[in-house]
C-alpha positions in Angstrom: 82.2 130.2 52.4 85.2 131.9 53.9 86.9 129.9 56.6 87.8 131.7 59.8 91.5 132.0 60.5 92.9 129.5 63.0 93.8 131.1 66.3 97.5 131.3 66.7 99.0 128.8 69.2 102.3 129.2 71.0 103.4 126.0 69.4 103.4 127.8 66.0 106.1 130.1 67.2 109.8 129.4 66.6 110.9 126.6 69.0 113.1 127.3 71.9 115.9 124.7 71.9 116.2 122.5 74.9 114.5 122.1 78.3 112.9 125.4 79.4 113.6 127.1 82.7 110.8 128.0 85.1 110.7 131.6 83.9 110.5 130.6 80.3 107.8 128.1 81.0 105.8 130.7 83.0 106.0 133.1 80.0 105.1 130.4 77.5 102.0 129.4 79.5 100.9 133.0 80.0 101.0 133.7 76.3 99.3 130.4 75.3 95.8 130.4 73.8 93.7 127.5 75.0 94.7 124.4 76.9 98.2 123.1 76.3 99.2 119.4 76.6 102.6 118.3 77.6 103.2 117.2 73.9 102.4 120.8 72.8 104.9 122.1 75.3 107.5 119.5 74.3 107.2 120.4 70.6 107.4 124.1 71.3 110.7 123.7 73.1 112.0 120.8 71.0 112.2 118.7 74.1 113.8 115.3 73.3 112.4 111.9 74.6 115.2 111.8 77.1 114.3 115.2 78.5 110.6 114.4 78.7 110.7 113.0 82.3 112.5 116.2 83.4 109.8 118.3 81.7 107.1 116.3 83.6 108.8 117.0 86.9 109.1 120.7 86.0 105.4 120.9 85.2 104.6 119.2 88.5 106.6 121.8 90.4 104.6 124.5 88.7 101.2 123.0 89.7 99.7 125.5 92.1 102.7 127.9 92.0 101.4 130.0 89.1 97.9 131.1 88.5 96.3 129.0 85.9 99.4 126.8 85.3 97.5 123.6 86.0 94.8 124.5 83.6 97.2 125.7 81.0 99.1 122.3 81.0 95.9 120.4 80.6 96.4 118.3 83.7 92.7 117.6 84.2 91.3 116.1 87.4 88.5 114.1 85.8 87.4 112.6 82.5 84.4 113.9 80.6 81.0 112.2 81.0 81.4 110.7 77.6 84.7 109.6 76.3 86.3 107.5 73.6 87.9 104.5 75.3 89.9 101.4 74.2 89.5 98.0 75.8 92.9 97.0 77.1 92.0 93.5 78.5 90.2 92.1 81.5 90.7 92.2 85.2 91.3 89.0 87.2 87.5 88.4 87.2 87.3 88.5 83.4 85.5 91.9 83.2 86.6 94.3 80.5 89.1 97.1 81.4 89.5 100.2 79.3 91.6 103.3 79.0 90.8 106.8 77.6 92.2 107.1 74.0 94.9 109.7 73.6 95.7 110.1 77.2 98.7 112.4 77.5 98.3 114.1 80.8 100.8 114.4 83.7 98.7 112.1 85.9 98.5 108.3 86.2 96.1 107.0 83.6 92.7 106.3 85.1 91.3 102.7 85.0 87.8 102.2 83.5 85.8 99.2 84.5 83.3 98.5 81.7 79.9 97.2 82.4 78.6 94.1 80.6 77.2 94.7 77.1 73.5 94.9 76.5 71.7 91.7 75.7 72.2 90.7 72.1 75.6 92.5 71.8 78.9 90.6 71.3 81.3 91.0 74.2 84.0 93.7 74.1 87.4 92.4 73.0 90.8 93.9 73.6 91.5 96.6 71.1 87.9 97.5 70.6 87.0 101.2 70.8 83.7 102.5 72.1 82.2 105.8 73.1 81.5 105.2 76.8 79.4 106.9 79.4 81.5 107.3 82.5 80.7 107.4 86.2 83.5 108.3 88.5 83.8 105.9 91.4 87.1 107.1 93.0 90.0 109.4 92.3 91.4 107.4 89.4 88.7 104.8 88.7 85.5 105.0 86.6 82.7 102.7 85.6 81.8 102.8 81.9 78.9 101.7 79.8 78.9 101.5 76.0 77.1 104.2 74.1 78.4 103.4 70.6 80.9 101.0 69.2 83.6 102.6 67.0 85.2 99.5 65.6 86.0 99.7 61.9 86.2 96.0 61.5 83.0 93.8 62.0 82.5 92.5 65.5 82.5 88.7 65.4 80.6 86.2 67.6 82.2 83.0 68.7 79.9 80.3 69.8 78.5 76.8 69.6 76.1 76.2 66.7 73.0 74.2 67.3 70.8 73.1 64.4 67.1 73.9 64.4 64.2 73.3 61.9 64.8 76.7 60.3 68.6 76.8 60.4 70.2 77.1 63.7 71.2 79.2 66.8 74.5 80.2 68.2 75.2 79.9 71.9 78.1 82.3 72.8 81.2 80.9 74.5 81.6 84.0 76.7 79.7 83.0 79.9 79.0 86.7 80.6 77.0 87.1 77.4 73.4 86.1 78.0 72.1 86.4 74.4 71.8 84.0 71.5 71.8 84.5 67.8 69.6 82.8 65.2 71.1 81.7 61.9 68.9 81.3 58.7 69.3 78.1 56.7 71.2 79.9 53.9 73.6 81.5 56.4 75.0 78.5 58.2 78.1 78.0 55.8 77.5 74.2 56.2 78.1 74.2 60.0 77.1 71.1 61.8 75.4 70.7 65.1 77.9 71.2 68.0 80.5 73.0 65.9 82.3 76.1 67.2 81.8 78.9 64.7 82.6 82.5 64.0 79.7 84.6 62.9 78.9 88.3 62.2 75.7 89.8 63.5 73.2 91.1 60.9 71.1 94.3 61.1 67.9 93.8 63.0 65.3 95.8 64.9 63.0 95.0 67.7 63.3 92.4 70.6 64.1 88.8 70.6 67.1 86.8 69.2 69.3 88.7 66.8 70.2 87.3 63.3 73.7 86.3 62.4 75.7 84.9 59.5 78.4 82.2 60.0 81.7 83.0 58.3 84.1 80.4 59.8 83.9 76.9 61.3 86.5 76.3 64.0 85.9 72.6 64.9 83.9 70.7 67.5 84.1 70.7 71.3 84.8 66.9 71.0 88.1 68.0 69.4 90.4 69.2 72.3 92.3 71.5 70.0 89.1 73.6 69.6 89.5 74.8 73.2 92.6 77.0 72.4 91.1 77.9 69.0 88.1 79.5 70.8 90.4 81.9 72.8 92.5 82.6 69.7 89.4 83.5 67.6 87.4 85.3 70.3 90.3 87.5 71.4 91.6 88.2 67.9 95.0 86.8 68.5 97.1 86.7 65.2 98.2 83.1 64.7 99.1 82.8 61.0 102.3 84.4 59.7 102.2 86.4 56.4 104.3 84.9 53.7 106.8 87.8 53.6 107.5 87.2 57.3 108.1 83.5 56.8 110.3 84.2 53.9 112.4 86.7 55.9 112.8 84.2 58.7 113.8 81.4 56.3 116.7 83.5 55.1 118.3 83.6 58.6 121.8 82.2 59.0 124.3 81.4 61.7 126.1 84.3 63.4 129.9 84.4 63.1 132.2 85.5 65.9 133.6 88.7 64.3 134.0 91.3 67.0 131.8 89.5 69.5 133.1 88.3 72.8 133.8 84.6 72.6 131.8 82.9 75.4 132.0 79.3 74.0 134.4 78.0 76.6 132.2 79.2 79.5 129.8 76.4 80.5 126.5 78.3 80.2 123.4 76.2 80.7 119.7 76.6 80.0 117.2 75.6 82.6 113.6 75.5 81.5 110.4 73.4 81.8 110.3 69.9 80.4 107.9 71.0 77.6 109.9 74.1 76.6 110.9 74.3 72.9 112.6 77.7 72.8 115.6 78.4 75.1 116.3 82.1 75.2 118.4 82.4 78.4 121.5 80.7 79.7 123.3 81.1 83.0 126.7 80.7 84.6 128.1 81.4 88.1 131.5 81.1 89.7 133.0 82.4 93.0 134.4 85.9 92.9 136.1 86.9 96.2 133.4 86.8 98.9 130.7 87.0 96.3 130.0 85.6 92.8 130.3 86.4 89.2 127.1 85.7 87.3 126.6 85.7 83.5 123.2 85.8 82.0 123.3 85.3 78.2 120.2 86.0 76.1 119.4 85.1 72.5 120.4 87.9 70.1 117.0 88.4 68.5 117.8 91.9 67.4 120.4 90.5 65.0 117.6 88.7 63.1 114.7 91.1 63.6 115.7 94.4 62.3 113.7 97.6 63.0 111.2 98.3 60.2 111.4 94.8 58.7 108.4 92.5 58.0 109.5 90.4 61.0 109.6 93.5 63.2 106.1 94.7 62.2 104.6 91.3 62.8 106.4 90.9 66.2 105.2 94.3 67.3 101.7 93.5 66.2 101.6 90.3 68.2 103.4 91.8 71.2 104.2 88.5 72.8 103.9 84.7 72.5 100.7 83.1 73.8 100.9 79.7 75.6 98.2 77.0 75.7 98.3 73.5 77.0 98.2 72.1 73.5 100.1 74.8 71.5 102.1 78.0 71.4 101.2 81.0 69.3 104.7 82.4 68.9 105.7 86.0 68.5 108.4 84.9 65.9 108.2 82.2 63.3 109.6 78.8 64.4 112.6 79.2 62.1 113.8 81.8 64.7 111.9 81.0 67.9 112.8 77.3 67.9 115.8 77.6 65.6 118.5 80.4 65.3 117.3 82.3 68.4 117.0 79.2 70.6 120.2 78.4 72.6 120.4 74.8 71.8 123.1 72.7 73.5 126.3 72.2 71.5 125.4 74.8 68.8 126.9 78.3 68.4 124.5 81.0 69.0 124.7 84.8 69.0 123.8 86.4 72.4 123.5 89.6 74.3 125.0 89.1 77.7 125.4 90.8 81.1 128.3 90.0 83.3 127.5 90.9 87.0 129.4 90.8 90.2 127.5 90.4 93.5 128.9 90.7 97.0 128.6 88.4 100.0 125.3 90.2 100.8 123.9 89.2 97.4 123.7 92.8 96.2 125.2 93.8 92.8 128.6 95.5 92.8 128.9 96.1 89.1 128.0 94.9 85.7 128.8 95.2 82.0 126.9 94.3 78.8 128.3 92.8 75.7 127.5 91.0 72.5 128.9 87.5 72.3 128.9 84.1 70.7 128.1 81.2 73.1 127.6 77.5 73.0 125.2 76.0 75.6 126.8 73.2 77.6 123.5 71.6 78.5 119.8 71.9 78.2 118.4 71.1 81.7 114.9 70.9 83.0 114.1 72.4 86.4 113.7 68.9 87.8 117.0 67.7 86.4 118.9 70.7 87.8 117.3 70.3 91.3 117.8 66.6 91.5 121.4 66.7 90.2 122.3 69.4 92.7 120.8 67.4 95.6 122.6 64.2 94.5 125.9 66.1 93.8 125.7 64.8 90.2 127.7 67.0 87.8 125.7 65.9 84.8 128.9 65.9 82.7 129.3 69.6 83.5 132.5 71.1 85.0 132.8 70.1 88.7 130.7 72.3 91.0 129.1 74.2 88.1 125.6 73.5 89.5 126.8 74.1 93.1 128.0 77.6 92.1 124.6 78.4 90.5 122.7 77.4 93.6 125.2 79.1 95.9 124.8 82.4 94.0 121.1 82.0 94.1 121.1 81.7 97.9 122.9 85.1 98.1 120.4 86.7 95.8 117.5 85.2 97.8 119.0 86.6 101.0 119.2 90.1 99.4 115.6 89.8 98.2 114.4 89.0 101.7 116.3 92.0 103.1 114.9 94.3 100.3 111.4 93.2 101.2 109.3 91.8 98.3 105.9 90.3 97.8 106.2 86.5 97.5 102.8 85.1 96.8 102.2 81.4 97.2 99.7 80.7 94.4 99.8 77.1 93.3 99.9 76.8 89.5 98.1 73.9 88.0 99.7 71.9 85.2 97.2 70.5 82.6 98.6 67.3 81.0 97.1 66.2 77.7 97.2 62.7 76.2 98.0 61.7 72.6 94.5 62.7 71.6 94.7 66.1 73.1 92.4 65.2 76.0 93.1 66.2 79.5 94.7 63.2 81.2 95.5 64.8 84.6 95.6 68.1 86.5 98.3 68.5 89.1 100.0 71.3 91.0 103.1 72.4 89.2 106.1 71.9 91.5 107.9 75.0 92.9 111.6 74.2 93.2 114.7 76.1 94.2 115.7 75.7 90.5 112.7 77.7 89.5 113.6 80.4 92.0 117.2 80.4 90.9 116.3 81.3 87.3 113.8 83.9 88.5 116.4 85.6 90.6 119.0 85.6 87.9 116.5 87.0 85.4 115.5 89.8 87.9 119.1 90.6 88.4 119.7 90.9 84.7 116.5 93.0 84.2 117.5 95.5 86.8 121.0 95.8 85.3 119.4 96.5 81.9 117.2 99.3 83.3 120.1 100.9 85.2 122.4 100.7 82.2 120.0 102.5 80.0 119.5 105.1 82.7 123.3 105.6 82.9 123.4 106.0 79.2 120.4 108.4 79.3 118.6 106.4 76.6 115.0 105.5 76.1 113.9 102.4 78.1 110.8 100.3 78.0 110.3 99.9 81.7 108.2 97.2 83.5 106.3 99.1 86.1 104.1 98.1 89.0 102.2 100.7 90.9 101.2 100.3 94.6 97.7 99.0 95.3 94.9 101.6 95.1 93.3 102.9 98.3 90.0 101.3 97.4 91.6 97.9 96.9 93.6 98.2 100.1 90.5 99.1 102.0 88.8 95.9 100.7 91.9 93.9 101.6 92.1 95.5 105.0 88.5 94.6 105.8 89.0 91.0 104.7 92.1 90.6 106.9 90.3 92.0 109.9 88.0 88.9 109.7 91.2 86.9 110.5 92.2 89.5 113.2 95.1 90.8 111.0 95.8 94.5 110.9 97.3 96.2 107.9 99.2 99.5 107.7 97.6 102.5 106.0 98.3 102.8 102.3 100.8 105.6 102.4 103.0 103.6 104.8 102.6 100.2 103.1 105.7 98.4 101.9 105.7 95.0 100.0 107.4 93.4 103.1 104.2 94.3 105.1 102.1 92.2 102.8 104.7 89.5 102.8 104.5 89.4 106.6 100.8 88.8 106.3 101.5 85.9 104.0 104.0 84.4 106.5 101.5 84.9 109.3 98.8 82.7 107.5 101.2 80.2 105.9 100.1 76.7 106.6 96.7 77.7 107.8 93.3 77.2 106.2 93.2 80.9 105.4 96.4 80.9 103.4 95.0 80.2 99.9 92.3 82.9 100.3 94.7 85.5 101.7 97.2 84.9 98.9 94.4 85.2 96.4 93.1 88.4 98.1 96.5 90.0 98.1 96.9 89.2 94.5 93.6 90.8 93.6 94.5 93.9 95.6 97.6 94.5 93.4 97.6 96.9 90.5 98.4 95.1 87.2 101.9 95.5 86.0 102.4 97.2 82.7 105.0 98.7 80.3 105.9 102.4 80.3 108.6 104.7 78.9 109.1 106.2 82.3 109.8 104.4 85.6 107.6 104.5 88.7 109.3 101.5 90.2 108.1 98.0 90.7 106.1 97.7 94.0 105.9 93.9 94.1 109.6 93.4 93.7 110.6 96.4 95.8 112.7 97.9 92.9 113.3 101.4 91.9 113.9 100.6 88.2 113.0 97.4 86.3 112.9 96.4 82.6 112.3 93.2 80.7 115.5 92.0 79.0 115.6 88.3 79.3 113.0 87.0 76.8 113.2 88.7 73.4 111.9 85.6 71.6 108.5 85.9 73.2 108.2 89.6 74.3 108.6 92.6 72.1 109.4 94.8 75.2 112.6 92.8 75.7 113.6 93.3 72.0 113.2 97.1 72.4 115.5 97.0 75.5 118.1 94.9 73.5 118.0 97.4 70.7 118.5 100.3 73.1 121.5 98.6 74.7 123.0 97.9 71.3 122.7 101.6 70.3 123.9 103.0 73.6 126.9 100.7 73.9 127.8 100.8 70.2 127.4 97.1 69.8 126.2 97.2 66.2 124.0 99.0 63.7 120.8 97.1 64.4 119.8 99.0 67.5 116.9 101.4 67.9 115.9 103.5 65.0 116.5 107.2 65.5 112.8 108.0 65.9 111.9 104.9 68.0 111.9 106.7 71.4 109.1 109.0 70.2 106.8 106.1 69.8 107.5 104.4 73.1 104.4 105.7 74.8 102.1 104.3 72.1 104.2 101.1 72.0 104.0 100.6 75.8 100.2 100.8 75.7 100.0 98.4 72.8 102.2 95.7 74.3 100.5 96.1 77.6 97.2 95.3 75.8 98.7 92.3 74.0 100.1 90.9 77.2 96.8 91.2 79.0 95.1 89.6 76.0 97.5 86.7 76.2 96.8 86.3 80.0 93.1 86.4 79.3 93.4 83.7 76.6 95.5 81.4 78.8 93.0 81.8 81.7 90.0 81.2 79.5 91.6 78.1 78.0 92.5 76.7 81.4 88.9 77.1 82.6 87.6 75.3 79.4 90.1 72.5 79.7 89.1 72.0 83.4 85.4 72.0 82.5 86.1 69.4 79.7 88.0 67.3 82.2 85.1 67.4 84.7 82.3 67.0 82.1 82.0 63.2 82.7 82.1 63.6 86.5 78.6 65.1 86.9 77.3 64.0 90.3 80.8 63.6 91.9 81.5 65.3 95.2 84.6 67.4 95.7 86.3 69.2 98.5 87.0 72.9 98.1 87.2 76.2 99.8 84.9 79.2 99.5 86.8 81.8 97.4 84.0 84.3 97.0 80.7 85.2 98.8 78.1 87.2 96.9 74.4 88.0 97.3 73.8 85.5 94.5 75.7 82.6 96.0 79.2 81.2 96.6 82.3 80.9 94.5 84.2 77.7 95.2 87.7 76.6 94.3 88.3 72.8 94.3 91.2 71.7 96.4 92.9 69.2 94.2 92.7 70.6 90.7 92.2 74.3 91.3 89.0 74.6 89.1 86.6 77.3 90.2 82.8 77.2 90.0 79.6 78.7 91.4 77.0 77.6 93.9 73.9 79.6 93.2 71.4 80.4 96.0 69.1 77.7 94.7 71.8 75.1 95.4 72.2 76.1 99.1 70.3 74.5 101.9 66.7 75.8 102.1 66.9 78.9 104.4 66.6 82.7 104.7 70.1 83.9 103.9 71.8 87.1 105.1 74.7 88.4 103.0 77.3 90.7 104.7 79.8 92.0 102.2 82.1 93.5 104.8 82.7 90.2 106.7 82.3 88.0 103.6 79.5 85.8 105.0 76.2 84.2 104.2 74.3 83.5 107.4 71.2 81.2 107.5 68.4 82.3 109.9 66.8 78.8 110.4 69.8 76.4 110.0 72.2 78.8 111.7 74.8 77.9 109.1 77.4 80.5 108.2 79.3 80.3 104.9 82.4 82.5 105.1 85.4 83.2 103.0 88.2 80.5 103.1 85.9 78.0 104.8 86.2 74.4 103.6 83.1 73.1 101.8 81.9 69.9 100.1 80.2 70.4 96.7 78.6 68.2 94.1 79.1 69.0 90.4 75.8 69.4 88.6 76.9 71.2 85.4 80.1 71.5 83.4 80.2 73.5 80.1 83.5 73.2 78.2 82.4 75.9 75.7 82.3 78.6 78.3 84.4 77.0 81.0 81.5 77.3 83.5 81.0 74.9 86.5 77.9 74.8 88.7 77.9 73.1 92.0 75.4 72.3 94.8 76.5 72.6 98.4 76.6 69.3 100.4 76.0 69.7 104.1 78.7 68.0 106.2 79.6 67.3 109.8 82.0 70.2 109.8 79.2 72.6 109.2 77.4 71.9 112.5 76.8 75.4 113.9 79.0 76.4 116.8 78.9 79.4 119.2 80.9 81.6 116.9 78.6 80.9 113.9 75.3 81.3 115.7 73.1 84.2 114.6 73.2 85.5 118.2 76.9 86.1 117.9 77.7 89.9 117.9 79.5 89.7 114.6 76.5 88.0 113.0 74.0 90.4 114.6 76.0 93.3 113.1 76.1 91.6 109.7 72.3 91.3 109.8 72.0 95.1 110.1 74.4 95.7 107.3 73.7 92.7 105.2 71.4 92.0 102.2 68.8 89.3 102.4 68.1 86.5 100.0 65.8 83.6 99.9 67.2 80.2 99.2 65.1 77.4 97.7 
């Protein structure tokens, strides 16, 4: 059979060197056969990675100015009905998010919310690829349902094994999966009742439970270490280092001074959490005229992790470290993460540093980067630094060393307020484990000025890194944060109206507007809910080779520079600075910039996978902590109102659970999504967002992290005039609302 000749494309022609002019681009598009992507155009004109942003701007300027130009550049307005997508992680509710595979268009990448899998199917994990049927729900958002899985590797099931007369069954640990799998007696791999196992589904037809074969035993729920292992296994987090990676790390040696800047006489200090084991950033400040000189020194990971090495491949694969209450899954082997790349006090360590001057207004005046050799003067915890500063205790540091750090922080904090940023007050819970790995206590993690000091110093250094790479016109792995979508802003605006708070329209919204809302509700009963609602309205931050700014921080350009031990993105920024400033031969490889788009997508996925793992583990630890408190009453606040019941967050420990309709007082309930209320016709009770509530725990499942409560009527719930069904707001909610019958 004779194959037809391939139609000639313009990209087959001899490339035109450099960025094209408008006339050249018009001519190129006019002669093109078929739809051209920006990559096709870039290859045709030999556009470099540094010129790619300019090419994108040029294409945007052409849109609508030349007949057919938008179609020619393949800037499509919608996705096809069926599309290959990759799961990138989960949203803040734990539902899968996806992106179209191979997206290369000059539009922001659309977000795809995947529907739960069919009964009997394992849940979608980050990195999974499926053919999805899409339904457009807004300009840049889609709802997807799985048509066919495309994973090359077998999809595993993680669950609790229960023995039966004929073998056993597996109860999945993912609370969104409603199916169970049966295991034949010869496929149990010796698993015992109550063990956490990994299994593979077996071919089956018809209805009913699906068969599976156990391939790995992960421990029992009575063993607290199993909780983090569940997340590691179910999300496919790499946790064992290959032998060649360990061998390479074991060969690491101390860094000599050589041509580096000698910083060993400067009293740099590390300030971290009490449980931190790797110290990758150190800080120093001293007065400089009306402002301050600030030095931020970061562990020189690029010296040890060379591009293309076994260490580099493994670090890129992992993307980041993952933190659990009982363990850390590090990005780098401990010989580096807790050894040569950890800025231990009194030991010489290589570093990449930035020396920054700020004025009396807290704004940066200038900076320079260098490669140095430092010796940390002290390893301080946040509590130690805060206490010593308040007591005017020098902690054997040079006089006023801590005072200068806190004074410089005050200037940076002032500049941050003037810039206008989003400062959410979301209490973080600290889970404390005893010697047996059991949860001994759950308490709010303190939020001190010492925490904010380090945050502001790191933000300052991160901005300087992004600006330096822009000055050098080099590839940069940006940390970007888009403004909230119109749909999420509408939902937030409707919620705020229930508290009589008006919000500006989306095109006029600035982070300071949201921060003003937070200040307005600070100290009120509505504060926790409003903080959570504003968090949920935000787009998720991600990595990208082009900057769109950082909405939450109110910054034009931002990159991660300060944690190369635990984030691959920071290592890429270090290498780019080393290359651009001629600081060594271990910078970016010549072809690295060309892979930044793919790398950005990958490390964004691994970051969200880590966040999902940490969230799941926290939920499971809290459920394990409450398991022996069935029947106990707790105070909480309503954090969600649905037509199926209420979501409640406990006041003291921050655990969240569900009150189904069957556990509400017997009544005919009206659900109004717009006002976020459930109104009882007979009792005249109204459950509304942010209201206090007393609940009784009736079920705690550590395997899934699920908590079920029943509502306990209290004196505070006596109906008042505002909550009566005759109130105009409630009458309107009846017309709009959905109805449900409680038991």
